[in-house]
N, C-alpha and C positions, 0 to 999 in steps of 0.2 A: 364654363359656359352657362348661359341662362338655361333654365329648365321650365317645362310645363308640368304642372301637378294635376293629376286627376284623382277625384275622390269617389270611391265605390262603396256600395253597401252589398255585401256578399253573403252567400250561404254555401257551405261545403261539407262533404263527409270526411274530408282529410283535415289535418291540422291547418289552421288558418295560415300559418307561416309558409307551409309547403304550397298551399293553393296560390297565395300571393306571389311567391317566387315563380310558379308556373306561368301566371298571368304576365309577369314582367318579362320572362324569357320569351314567351310566344309572341309578344307584341313588340319585340325589339330584335336583339342580335342572336337570340337563342333558338334552339329547336329541341325536339324530344330526345336527341342523342347528340353527343359531341361530334362535330364535323371538322374537316381540314379548313384552316383559315380562321377558325374561331379562337383567336389568341386572347390572352389575358389583357393585353394592351387594347385590343379591339373592344372587348367587353367593358373595360373600364371606361372607355370614351363614349360608346354608343349604347350600352345595355341600359334598359330601364332599371330603376332602383325602387325598392320597397322603402318608403320613407317613414310610414307610421302604421301601426295596427292597434285598433281598439276593439278588444274582445267584447262580444255581446252575449245574448242568451244561446242556448242549444235547444233544438226541437227534435221531435221523434219522426216527423214526416217531412219529406222534401217539398220545397215550394214548386219546383218544376223537375222534370226528369233529368237524371244525371247518374253519376256513379253511385252505387249502393254503399250505405254506411256499414262497415264491418262491426262496429260497436253499437249500431242502432241510433246514433246521434248525428244531427246536422248542425254545424256550428256557424253562427252568424257573427259578422264583424264589420266595422268600418275600416277601410284601408286607404292609404294614399300611396300612389305610384307616380314617379317622375320620369320624364324623358328629356334628353338633351335637345335643344332647339335645332341642333345640327341634323337630326334625324328627318325632319320635314320642312324646316325653314318656314316660309309663308304659304305653303301649299295646304289650303284648307281640306280638300278631299283626302290627302294623305294623313293629315291630322286626325280626321274623322276615322279613317281606316285603322289608325294607331289606337285611338281611345275607345273605339266602339266596334272594331272589326271582329276577327275570329274568336275573340275572348268569349263571346256569347255562345260559341260552339263547344267550348272546352268542357269535357265530361267532369272535370274536377269541381265544377260549380253546379249547384242545384238552385242557384239564385244569384243574380248580378245586375246591379243598376248603377249607372253613372250618375252621381249626385251633384257634382260641381266640378269646375275647372278653374285653376289659377293660371293666368296668362302673364307672360313677362311684360314689363312696362314698355320695352322698346317695340312691341307690336304696334304701338300707337303711331310709329313712324311709317308704317305700311298700310294699316287698316284704319281708315278714317272713321269707320263706324257710322252711326246715324247722322246724316248730314242735316236733317231737319229736327227729327225727334219731337220732344214736347214743345220746345221753344218755337221751332219752325211751324208746327201744326197750329199753335196758338196764333202766331203771326199771320199765317195764311187765312185763318177763319175769323180773326178779329175777336176771339173769345179769351177773356181773362178772368181770373178769380172764381171760376167755377168749372166743372167738367164740360167738355164738348158733348153736346147731345146729338146722337146719331141714330139712324134707322137703316133698315135693309129693304130693298125693293122686293116685294112679294105680290103675286106668286113669282117665283124665280124663273120658271119656264112657261112660255106661252104668250107672254105680252109682246106686242110689237114695239118698235122704237117710239112710235107716236103715243101709244098707251103709256109707256114708261115715262115719256117726257111730260105727259099730262099729270101723272102722279107726282113727278118731281116738282112741277109747277105748284101743286097744292102744298107740298112739303116746304119748299123754300118760302112760300108766302106765309106759311105757319110759323116760320122762324127757326127751322132746323139748322144745325151747324154742319152736319156731315151726313152723307148718304152713300151706301155702297151697293154694288152688285152682290148678289148671292154667289157663293162659290160654284154653284151648279150651272151658271150661265157665263159664257165668254163670247162666243160667236155661234149663234144657232140659226137654223133655217128661217125661223120667223123673226129673228133679231140679229141681223148681221152687225158685227161689232162696230164698224165705221159708221153705219147708219144710226146706231144707238148713241154713240158719242156725239154725233152731229146734232141729233134731236135734243139730247139732254143739255148739251152745252149752250145751245141757243137759248134755252130757258134760264140756265144759270147765269149766263153772260148778261142777258137782258135784265134779270133781277139785280145783278151787281151794278149795272149801269144806272139803274133807277134808285137803288138804296145804298150803294156802297159796300154791301155785304156780299162776298163771294162764297157761296156754299162749296164745301169740299166734296167731290164725288169720287169714290174709289172705283174705277173701272177695272174689271177683272181681265187682265191680259194673259193669264196663265196659258201657256202653250209651249211649242218648241222655241228655241232662243231667237231665231231670225224673225219669226212671227211676233214674238213679244216686243222685239226692238221696233218693228214696223208699227205696232199698235201703240207703243210708248210715244213714238214721234207723232202719231195721229192725235193723241191726247194733247200733247204740247201745242201742236198747231191749232187745235180747236180751243185753246185757252184753258184747258183743264189743269188741275193742280195735284192730282193723285192717281196712282195706279195700285191695283191690288194683285197680290201673287199668292197662290196656294203653295205655301212653302214646301210641304212634304211631297207634293206632286211634282213641283218644278225642280227642286233640288238646290243644293248649295251653290254650285257653279253658275247655274242659270240665274238664280236670284242675285248673286253678286254682280253678274254682267249687267243686269237691269239697274241695280242700285248704283253702279259706277257711272251711269249716264248723268246723274246728279241734278236733274231738272225737276223731277216730281217727288213728292212725298210717297214713300213706299209703305203700303198697308199690308202687313204680313198676316195672312189667315193660316191657322194651324190645323185645318181639318185633317183628320187622321191621327190626331194627338192621342186618342185612346189606345191605339195599337202600340204606341211607344211607351206609354206610361201607366196604363190602367192596372197592370199587375204590380203589386207592391215590391216584388223582387226580380223584376225584369224590365229592361229598357233604359230610360233616361228621365231624370227629374228636371223640372222646368228651369231651375237656376243654371244648370249646364246647357240645356237646350237653347235658352234665349241668348246666351253668350255667343254661341255659334252663328246665330242669325244676325246678331249685332255686329259681329266681325264682317259679315257680308254686306251690312249697311242698311238693314231694315229700320224704318222709323217708328212704326206702330206694330204691335203684336198682340194677338188675342190671349186672354188669360182666364176665360170663363167668367162667372159672376157669383156673387153671394146668393145662396138659396137658388141655384141654377137648376135647369131642367135635366142636366146630365148627371153623371156619377160622381163628379169631383167634389171633394169636401170643401167647406168654407175655409178651413185652415190652409189647405193647399192653394186656394185662390189668393188668400192674403199673402202667402209666401211668394206667389208668382208676381203679384203687384209690387211687393217690396223688391224683388230681384230686378224688375224693370227700372225702378227708381234709383237703384244703386248705380252711381256713375261707373262707366267702363271707359277708361282712357279720357275721363272728363266729360263724357256724354251720357245722356239717359235716353230711354226709348219710351214712347207713350203706350201705357197699358190700355188694351181695348177690353172693356167689361161687357160681356154679352151672354146670351143664353137664358131666355125666359125672364128677362129683366123688365121691371116697370118701376115707378117711383117709390114703391114700398120698400125696396131693398136699399135705397139710398141711405137710410138711417144707420143700418147695421154696417154697410160698406164704409161709411165715413167713420163710424165708431171704431171699426177694426183697423183702418188704414190711416186715418187723420190726413188725407190728401184729397185734393180736387184735381190733381194732375192725372186725369183719366179721360178716355173717350168712352162715354156711357151709352151703350147701344140698346135700343128697345124697338122691336118690330111691332108685334101686336100691342105692346104697352103704349104705343103712340097711335098706331093706325086704328085700333079697336076702341079707342076712348069714346065714351058715350056722346061727347060733344064734338067729335070729329078730330082730325089730325092736329089742327091748330091748338086745340085745348089739350090734346095729348102731349104736345111739346111743352106747353106752358105748365102742365102738371108735373113733368119731370124737372123743369127748372125750379118750380116751387118746392118740390120734394128736397132737392139739394140745398136750396136756400134755407129751408127749415132745418135740415140735418146739420149744416154748418153753423147755424145760429143756436144749436143746442136744443132744438125742439125734439120731442118724441113724435112718433107717427100720430098718436092721438091728438096732440097739441096742434100739429100741422093741419089735420082735418078741419079743425075749428077755424083756422085762419085762411086757408087757401081753398077756394070753391072748386077749381078744376082738379086739384089733387084729391079732394074729398070725393069727387065723382069717380076718379080712378080707383080709389079704395073700395068704393061700393061695387065696382065692376070686377076688379082683380084681387080683392083682399082675401079671398078664399082659395086662390090659385096656388 
């Protein structure tokens, strides 16, 4: 039978081999003591298998609470464990329960993080993955050979639909490619969802009729499933092209239900990511995380940004971008670079990734440009043009006036 392989980074006060076997037993056919019905035939067919162990260093202090080390050492290792596809079939919630369930509770571990997942090729027959992804996002916005330049509506709470639409008007006239709701706004007392969609799409549709360029707006539909489907249909009927979901808030099943509708690009916001990943020996790494959401059908997913305002390192951001660009069943997903970005980070981002297949998001980096939003958009376009053409930031300042203004404004940020 085909098997799914999960890769973990672990820490344990026991021998690594013993801890790995406990994990495999707890997450498949075993329990803490032999029970009637647990035959050798059953275990051979359905039990998880420890496929590989790579011993790493040992440390004197545990990463998180767990069993005490009798010899004072906590051993770290990379391990690979596999499960028969028979155990969960195409059921994503049960897959998650298997790969990330009670194993985090096991006292045998003083550290455990799911690092990556290897999925069987025949999953492609059931999970379509990103219907739009990079290619569809580019086709919808008409942007080629450079990153999509996007921004976020701020302030996120308090603006009326009319005020939002006026800001959108300024942005689309400035040449923006993509705009999104903030994750903190979906439908509020001062900005009912349907009213906001109607007001914004009147502006976007009018601009498209006039210029031929239809800006992609990601409306935040995050809610209970029935409400999300209603809001999804409202976006479609208004001529919209994108919906945003707060992935960790909505969950895998709700996200997949929305993605399965197949008419809108789905922008996946990963707010709450820090609670899943920030500890180096607890949670899940992005290569594994993004595969689960790609199975659900998400087209775009946040990856943070180079020199960002949060805790995540540049190395981690680069690995996340690379993970999105690696085909899964022949499809890729568009990395969304955000968090304290302006044109200055374009040079290091391109140097580290060598790709323009990005949605490059800047809030203040566009809106707070000394020359206004239009010059803010142009400055980001100039920065990426300079980066791709091999310029340094200092060289680009001499060539591009709008970018030079942004360096003067944001260069010490």
